[in-house]
C-alpha positions as CSV (number, residue, x, y, z in Angstrom):
1,M,11.0,18.7,84.4
2,F,8.6,16.0,82.6
3,V,8.5,12.6,83.9
4,G,9.5,11.4,80.4
5,D,12.8,13.5,80.6
6,I,13.7,11.1,83.8
7,M,12.8,8.1,81.8
8,K,15.0,9.1,78.8
9,N,17.9,9.6,81.3
10,K,17.6,6.0,83.6
11,G,15.7,4.2,80.4
12,V,12.6,3.0,79.6
13,G,10.8,-0.5,80.0
14,V,10.3,-2.5,83.3
15,I,10.5,-6.0,84.6
16,T,7.9,-8.0,84.8
17,V,7.0,-10.8,86.3
18,A,3.7,-13.7,85.3
19,P,1.0,-13.9,87.4
20,D,1.6,-17.3,88.4
21,Q,5.2,-16.9,89.9
22,T,5.3,-17.2,93.3
23,M,6.5,-14.6,95.6
24,V,9.5,-16.4,96.3
25,E,10.8,-16.3,92.8
26,V,9.8,-12.4,92.8
27,L,11.8,-11.9,95.9
28,R,15.1,-14.0,94.5
29,L,14.0,-11.3,91.1
30,F,14.1,-8.3,93.1
31,R,17.3,-9.4,95.3
32,D,19.2,-10.3,91.6
33,N,18.2,-6.7,89.9
34,N,18.2,-4.8,93.1
35,I,15.1,-3.7,92.8
36,G,11.7,-3.6,95.0
37,F,8.9,-3.5,92.4
38,V,7.9,-5.0,89.3
39,V,4.7,-4.8,87.2
40,V,2.6,-8.2,87.1
41,S,1.6,-9.3,83.1
42,Q,0.5,-12.0,80.8
43,S,2.3,-10.8,77.9
44,N,4.4,-7.6,77.2
45,D,1.2,-5.9,75.8
46,D,-0.2,-5.3,78.8
47,Y,-0.2,-5.7,82.8
48,L,-2.3,-6.7,85.7
49,G,-1.3,-5.2,88.3
50,T,2.5,-4.3,90.5
51,L,4.3,-5.9,93.1
52,S,6.1,-3.9,95.5
53,E,8.3,-5.0,98.4
54,R,5.9,-3.4,100.5
55,D,3.3,-6.0,99.0
56,C,5.3,-8.7,99.9
57,C,5.7,-7.5,103.2
58,N,2.2,-6.9,104.1
59,A,1.7,-10.7,102.3
60,V,3.5,-12.4,104.8
61,A,2.3,-10.2,107.6
62,E,-1.6,-11.6,107.1
63,Y,-0.4,-15.3,105.7
64,G,3.0,-15.6,107.1
65,A,5.3,-18.6,105.7
66,E,2.5,-19.4,103.3
67,A,3.2,-16.4,101.6
68,A,6.3,-17.8,100.0
69,M,4.2,-20.0,98.0
70,M,1.7,-17.4,96.8
71,R,1.2,-16.7,93.4
72,A,2.0,-12.8,92.4
73,A,-1.6,-12.6,90.8
74,D,-2.8,-13.2,94.3
75,V,-0.6,-10.5,96.1
76,M,-0.2,-7.8,93.6
77,N,-1.9,-4.5,94.0
78,R,-4.6,-4.1,91.3
79,S,-4.9,0.0,92.1
80,V,-2.0,0.4,89.9
81,A,-0.7,4.5,90.7
82,T,0.2,5.7,87.0
83,C,1.2,9.0,85.4
84,S,2.1,10.0,82.1
85,T,5.4,10.7,80.5
86,H,4.3,14.7,79.6
87,D,3.2,15.0,83.1
88,L,5.6,17.6,85.3
89,L,7.5,16.1,88.1
90,P,5.6,17.5,90.8
91,V,2.8,15.7,89.5
92,A,4.3,12.0,90.2
93,M,5.5,13.1,93.5
94,G,1.9,14.5,94.2
95,I,0.7,10.7,93.7
96,M,3.4,9.3,95.5
97,T,2.7,11.5,98.3
98,N,-1.0,10.8,98.3
99,R,-0.9,7.4,97.4
100,R,1.6,6.7,99.9
101,T,3.9,4.4,97.2
102,R,7.6,4.7,96.1
103,H,6.9,3.7,92.7
104,V,4.4,5.1,89.5
105,L,3.8,3.1,86.5
106,V,4.5,5.6,83.3
107,M,2.2,5.4,80.5
108,D,3.2,6.9,77.4
109,G,-0.6,7.1,75.7
110,G,-2.1,3.1,76.9
111,D,1.4,1.6,76.6
112,V,3.9,0.8,79.5
113,A,6.9,3.0,79.3
114,G,8.5,2.2,82.7
115,V,8.0,3.2,86.2
116,V,9.8,6.3,88.3
117,S,10.8,5.6,91.6
118,I,11.1,7.8,95.0
119,G,14.9,7.2,93.8
120,D,14.4,8.7,90.7
121,V,13.1,11.4,92.0
122,V,14.9,12.1,94.6
123,K,18.3,11.9,92.7
124,H,16.5,14.6,89.4
125,R,16.2,17.1,93.4
126,L,19.6,16.4,94.1
127,E,21.0,17.1,91.3
128,E,19.5,20.4,90.4
129,A,19.9,21.4,94.0
130,Q,23.8,21.5,93.4
131,R,23.0,23.3,89.9
132,T,21.3,25.8,91.7
133,E,23.8,26.1,94.6
134,Q,26.4,26.1,91.8
135,D,24.5,28.8,90.0
136,L,24.3,30.9,92.9
137,Q,28.1,30.9,94.2
138,D,28.7,31.5,90.2
139,Y,26.7,34.5,90.7
140,I,28.3,35.8,93.9
141,C,31.4,35.5,92.7
142,G,30.8,36.5,89.6
143,T,32.2,33.4,87.4
144,R,30.6,32.9,84.2
145,Y,29.0,36.0,84.7
146,H,30.6,38.5,82.4
């Protein structure tokens, strides 16, 4: 399966924040949208970096209470993990593993197409395992095979 296939199923697009938004604003956005990752962008056409729950936790660990009023641009990750819509899912999984990240920004050419998360990967792999199990049971029982 291609990363683009997952994007078709979950929908394209990302939630963005402006570089001058505070950590408190970003964390409220996380809570209100039940997410843990945003793209930091000045406009819809580009991205400056990304911000994850882990980035926020690291900022609090390093700066304490001051982190709450820090700007997204001061905390964001500039070394963004990316893959293409044309990459196979194991490529995205490898990026997540090697970069020790739970989110990968999906690019379609030079444009941001969306985000694939470790939750998306687990969901796909679980569905795949369930289909395989059902196919094996059908084969053993002779169901759907004549």
